C-alpha positions as a printed NumPy array, in Angstrom:
array([[-19.547, -29.781,  16.734],
       [-17.085, -26.856,  17.758],
       [-15.722, -24.599,  15.067],
       [-12.049, -23.238,  15.154],
       [-10.51 , -20.543,  13.258],
       [ -7.674, -22.004,  10.965],
       [ -4.196, -22.232,  11.855],
       [ -2.677, -19.217,  10.308],
       [  0.248, -20.102,   7.783],
       [  1.312, -16.695,   7.275],
       [  0.392, -13.345,   6.229],
       [  0.627, -11.148,   3.042],
       [ -0.293,  -7.653,   2.225],
       [ -0.833,  -5.861,  -1.051],
       [  3.016,  -4.045,  -0.819],
       [  4.827,  -6.983,   0.177],
       [  3.146,  -9.205,  -2.287],
       [  4.264,  -6.455,  -4.887],
       [  7.746,  -6.655,  -3.264],
       [  8.24 , -10.627,  -4.029],
       [  6.674,  -9.8  ,  -7.686],
       [  9.363,  -7.098,  -8.315],
       [ 12.081,  -9.156,  -6.731],
       [ 11.962, -12.047,  -4.159],
       [ 15.451, -10.781,  -2.705],
       [ 13.79 ,  -7.204,  -2.037],
       [ 11.065,  -9.018,  -0.061],
       [ 13.667, -11.395,   2.015],
       [ 15.64 ,  -7.858,   2.74 ],
       [ 12.404,  -6.044,   3.648],
       [ 10.669,  -8.769,   5.477],
       [ 12.819, -11.586,   6.67 ],
       [ 16.046,  -9.204,   7.407],
       [ 14.208,  -6.102,   8.132],
       [ 16.942,  -4.314,   6.704],
       [ 16.259,  -0.481,   7.155],
       [ 15.899,   1.826,   4.457],
       [ 16.579,   5.641,   3.737],
       [ 13.239,   7.41 ,   3.5  ],
       [ 12.459,   8.044,   0.038],
       [ 11.087,  11.944,  -0.485],
       [  8.556,  11.081,  -2.692],
       [  7.288,   8.396,  -0.518],
       [  7.125,  10.993,   2.417],
       [  5.359,  13.059,   0.512],
       [  2.583,  10.513,  -0.24 ],
       [  2.421,  10.016,   3.505],
       [  1.557,  13.75 ,   4.247],
       [ -0.684,  13.802,   1.186],
       [ -2.78 ,  11.   ,   2.33 ],
       [ -2.752,  12.525,   5.831],
       [ -4.253,  15.454,   4.394],
       [ -6.589,  14.074,   2.572],
       [ -7.751,  11.612,   5.223],
       [ -8.432,  14.845,   7.384],
       [-10.064,  16.67 ,   5.152],
       [-13.182,  14.96 ,   5.409],
       [-13.308,  15.556,   9.086],
       [-14.155,  18.808,   8.06 ],
       [-18.027,  19.788,   7.432],
       [-18.537,  19.104,   3.766],
       [-18.989,  22.386,   2.719],
       [-15.663,  23.615,   4.217],
       [-13.983,  21.124,   2.26 ],
       [-12.085,  23.269,  -0.119],
       [ -8.575,  23.574,  -1.591],
       [ -7.605,  26.362,   0.917],
       [ -8.679,  24.111,   3.743],
       [ -6.542,  21.028,   2.308],
       [ -3.672,  23.349,   1.862],
       [ -3.613,  24.711,   5.243],
       [ -3.619,  21.14 ,   6.605],
       [ -0.198,  20.628,   4.648],
       [  2.114,  22.173,   6.833],
       [  0.644,  20.759,  10.245],
       [  0.679,  17.332,   8.611],
       [  4.41 ,  17.558,   7.878],
       [  5.147,  19.318,  11.213],
       [  3.103,  16.015,  12.798],
       [  5.482,  13.789,  10.776],
       [  8.566,  15.605,  11.348],
       [  7.352,  15.314,  15.18 ],
       [  7.113,  11.526,  14.879],
       [ 10.688,  11.232,  13.124],
       [ 12.916,  14.237,  12.932],
       [ 15.216,  12.39 ,  10.635],
       [ 12.835,  13.111,   7.545],
       [ 14.193,  16.523,   7.877],
       [ 17.734,  14.977,   6.572],
       [ 15.873,  13.999,   2.958],
       [ 16.947,  17.902,   2.202],
       [ 19.509,  19.787,   1.545],
       [ 18.659,  22.938,   2.275],
       [ 15.21 ,  25.122,   3.096],
       [ 14.672,  25.95 ,  -0.423],
       [ 14.588,  22.14 ,  -1.558],
       [ 12.26 ,  21.499,   1.58 ],
       [  9.838,  24.313,   0.448],
       [  9.736,  23.056,  -3.304],
       [  8.753,  19.654,  -2.152],
       [  6.026,  21.176,   0.084],
       [  5.178,  23.065,  -3.214],
       [  4.752,  19.767,  -4.89 ],
       [  2.441,  18.404,  -2.149],
       [  0.216,  21.438,  -2.46 ],
       [ -0.178,  20.881,  -5.864],
       [ -1.183,  17.308,  -5.773],
       [ -3.787,  18.446,  -3.633],
       [ -4.832,  21.063,  -5.742],
       [ -5.142,  18.513,  -8.409],
       [ -7.143,  16.218,  -6.018],
       [-10.078,  18.595,  -6.466],
       [-10.142,  18.627,  -9.948],
       [-10.74 ,  15.127, -10.149],
       [-13.031,  14.695,  -7.197],
       [-15.68 ,  17.045,  -5.264],
       [-15.105,  16.194,  -1.491],
       [-18.028,  18.209,  -0.64 ],
       [-20.298,  15.792,  -2.288],
       [-18.693,  12.531,  -0.583],
       [-19.408,  11.159,   2.729],
       [-16.822,   8.102,   3.146],
       [-17.991,   5.331,   5.203],
       [-14.293,   4.34 ,   6.595],
       [-10.92 ,   6.06 ,   5.853],
       [ -7.547,   4.37 ,   6.543],
       [ -9.479,   1.276,   7.233],
       [ -7.279,  -1.921,   8.253],
       [ -8.749,  -4.8  ,   6.939],
       [ -7.833,  -8.874,   7.418],
       [ -9.132, -12.144,   6.121],
       [ -8.185, -15.704,   6.327],
       [ -8.238, -17.598,   3.399],
       [ -9.238, -21.407,   3.741],
       [ -5.617, -22.384,   3.277],
       [ -4.706, -20.019,   6.366],
       [ -3.204, -17.447,   4.566],
       [ -4.341, -14.052,   6.103],
       [ -4.402, -11.252,   3.778],
       [ -4.633,  -7.854,   5.299],
       [ -3.621,  -4.122,   4.759],
       [ -4.949,  -0.411,   4.728],
       [ -7.488,   1.145,   2.533],
       [ -7.559,   4.71 ,   2.176],
       [-11.198,   5.282,   1.373],
       [-14.504,   3.27 ,   1.498],
       [-17.702,   4.794,  -0.065],
       [-20.681,   3.156,   0.634],
       [-24.101,   4.095,  -1.459],
       [-27.466,   4.243,  -0.014],
       [-28.203,   0.88 ,  -2.111],
       [-25.021,  -0.683,  -0.377],
       [-23.06 ,  -0.864,  -3.289],
       [-19.102,  -0.566,  -1.849],
       [-16.289,   1.65 ,  -3.851],
       [-12.805,   0.967,  -3.002],
       [-10.703,   4.272,  -2.984],
       [ -7.071,   4.732,  -3.229],
       [ -4.883,   7.54 ,  -3.691],
       [ -1.65 ,   7.523,  -5.432],
       [  0.613,  10.214,  -5.747],
       [  2.194,   8.964,  -8.962],
       [  1.386,   9.294, -12.084],
       [ -1.256,   7.031, -13.878],
       [  0.341,   4.024, -15.346],
       [  0.267,   2.967, -19.076],
       [ -2.312,   0.671, -20.254],
       [  0.551,  -2.257, -20.13 ],
       [  1.048,  -1.974, -16.452],
       [ -2.595,  -1.139, -15.627],
       [ -2.85 ,  -4.562, -14.528],
       [ -0.205,  -4.638, -12.064],
       [ -1.673,  -1.385, -10.527],
       [ -4.965,  -3.15 , -10.128],
       [ -3.698,  -5.741,  -8.369],
       [ -3.518,  -3.966,  -5.168],
       [ -7.262,  -3.09 ,  -5.744],
       [ -8.34 ,  -6.474,  -6.581],
       [ -6.448,  -7.775,  -3.278],
       [ -8.719,  -5.292,  -1.179],
       [-11.653,  -6.38 ,  -2.887],
       [-10.821, -10.25 ,  -2.097],
       [-10.405,  -9.218,   1.336],
       [-13.48 ,  -7.674,   1.706],
       [-15.614, -10.29 ,  -0.325],
       [-14.084, -12.706,   2.163],
       [-15.28 , -10.469,   5.223],
       [-18.313,  -9.318,   4.132],
       [-19.642, -11.795,   1.515],
       [-19.987,  -9.022,  -1.137],
       [-18.09 ,  -8.027,  -4.273],
       [-17.575,  -4.242,  -4.365],
       [-19.375,  -2.52 ,  -6.878],
       [-16.223,  -0.177,  -8.093],
       [-12.101,   0.014,  -7.357],
       [-10.864,   3.268,  -7.873],
       [ -7.457,   4.636,  -8.268],
       [ -6.771,   8.55 ,  -7.701],
       [ -3.781,   9.221,  -9.432],
       [ -2.601,  13.073,  -8.054],
       [  0.859,  12.957, -10.031],
       [  1.397,  14.139, -13.482],
       [ -1.986,  15.772, -14.959],
       [ -4.117,  13.458, -12.514],
       [ -6.135,  11.016, -13.777],
       [ -8.816,   8.56 , -11.816],
       [ -8.601,   4.745, -12.877],
       [-11.842,   2.907, -12.331],
       [-12.777,  -0.948, -12.542],
       [-15.737,  -3.158, -11.648],
       [-14.288,  -6.452, -10.535],
       [-16.217,  -9.604, -10.701],
       [-16.321, -13.085,  -9.238],
       [-14.07 , -14.573, -11.711],
       [-11.679, -11.743, -11.409],
       [-11.368, -12.017,  -7.242],
       [-11.201, -16.086,  -7.806],
       [ -8.436, -15.291, -10.171],
       [ -6.631, -12.846,  -7.702],
       [ -6.966, -15.563,  -4.827],
       [ -5.323, -18.265,  -6.994],
       [ -2.372, -15.738,  -7.848],
       [ -1.933, -15.076,  -3.739],
       [ -1.786, -18.741,  -3.134],
       [  0.704, -19.054,  -5.563],
       [  3.032, -16.266,  -4.413],
       [  2.611, -17.648,  -1.018],
       [  3.711, -21.338,  -1.953],
       [  6.778, -19.474,  -3.956],
       [  7.538, -17.723,  -0.779],
       [  7.221, -20.773,   1.547],
       [  9.668, -22.473,  -1.081],
       [ 12.135, -20.014,  -0.76 ],
       [ 11.715, -20.08 ,   3.179],
       [ 12.547, -23.713,   2.763],
       [ 15.273, -23.724,   0.145],
       [ 16.967, -20.455,   1.434],
       [ 17.079, -19.223,  -2.369],
       [ 15.774, -15.491,  -2.794],
       [ 16.298, -14.889,  -6.472],
       [ 17.194, -11.125,  -7.22 ],
       [ 15.17 ,  -9.837, -10.349],
       [ 16.947,  -6.862, -11.822],
       [ 14.722,  -4.313, -13.134],
       [ 14.42 ,  -0.388, -14.007],
       [ 13.449,  -0.317, -10.199],
       [ 17.132,  -1.019,  -8.787],
       [ 17.979,   2.176,  -9.276],
       [ 16.169,   3.315,  -6.54 ],
       [ 16.902,   0.468,  -4.111],
       [ 18.995,   1.162,  -0.885],
       [ 20.079,  -2.624,  -0.992],
       [ 22.403,  -2.395,  -3.887],
       [ 25.58 ,  -3.414,  -1.708],
       [ 24.002,  -6.536,  -0.689],
       [ 22.572,  -7.445,  -4.21 ],
       [ 24.597,  -9.771,  -6.63 ],
       [ 23.401,  -8.08 ,  -9.45 ],
       [ 25.883,  -5.234,  -8.034],
       [ 28.648,  -7.294,  -7.173],
       [ 27.463,  -7.708,  -3.425],
       [ 26.912, -10.795,  -1.106],
       [ 23.375, -11.019,   0.887],
       [ 23.848, -11.69 ,   4.504],
       [ 22.917, -15.067,   6.303],
       [ 19.444, -15.428,   6.173],
       [ 18.347, -14.856,   9.912],
       [ 17.41 , -17.922,  11.789],
       [ 14.209, -16.076,  13.076],
       [ 11.952, -15.171,  10.093],
       [  9.809, -12.064,  11.393],
       [  6.831, -10.167,   9.867],
       [  4.687, -11.411,   7.386],
       [  6.171, -14.928,   7.158],
       [  5.444, -15.895,  10.936],
       [  3.606, -18.86 ,  11.261],
       [  1.392, -18.768,  14.206],
       [ -2.113, -20.133,  15.512],
       [ -3.259, -16.29 ,  16.277],
       [ -3.861, -13.028,  14.692],
       [ -1.738, -10.313,  15.81 ],
       [ -2.354,  -6.602,  15.225],
       [  1.345,  -5.568,  14.952],
       [  2.584,  -7.521,  12.026],
       [  4.387,  -5.4  ,   9.493],
       [  2.402,  -4.383,   6.491]])
């Protein structure tokens, strides 16, 4: 008997799943229409801080200091600007940019109050993972850091440059981590021992969670249900808006019915995560 890979019916990442849960119309604008969005200063700062923390672990353990991290900050910002000079337009003047860099510096300093990088040797950083469920749905994403103990136990670590959520919002924050744990379980056959969210905003906080099989099976059911809802929206063309406080930061208010706008016609071609394909690609949008 010849074993064949399942036909891939679509792909989903934690961020796109989060978009759909937040607002199906936002998912459509980002994934189906692929509408441009202005860079957010907070999001770009997060990208720079993530890059610094990734490269910090290139240094020998004794050299992983606050000073070393701060010294990496401006070169990483310069690298990002080199890739996209438009990022400079986020700031009204040099003073505003300096303040923004100062906030990133504070986050890096705060990191050292939450973890001691001289005592850590990550197994992986910025690890791309993907797994195909029995249904043919591909789950994929990038994990900030994977730690593996001598015993083989795995810890999944994600850096967040916002403040830690209150108790009512912890479940939403952990969804992304359970998503990654599910992918790793399907890939490697073992459930990660610990999921860890490192919040660098506010006063700094570490949120830890130990998943079990029931957690990950529930996450798989939730992901499958989300994909079924996305497929229904694809078939009917109905992408409902879901107003919330996040609307204040949305770039697409002019096209949203909640603000008196009209969405453009749905494109005939449906790119990104919704492509139905019999093969995997490394370039699909995450």
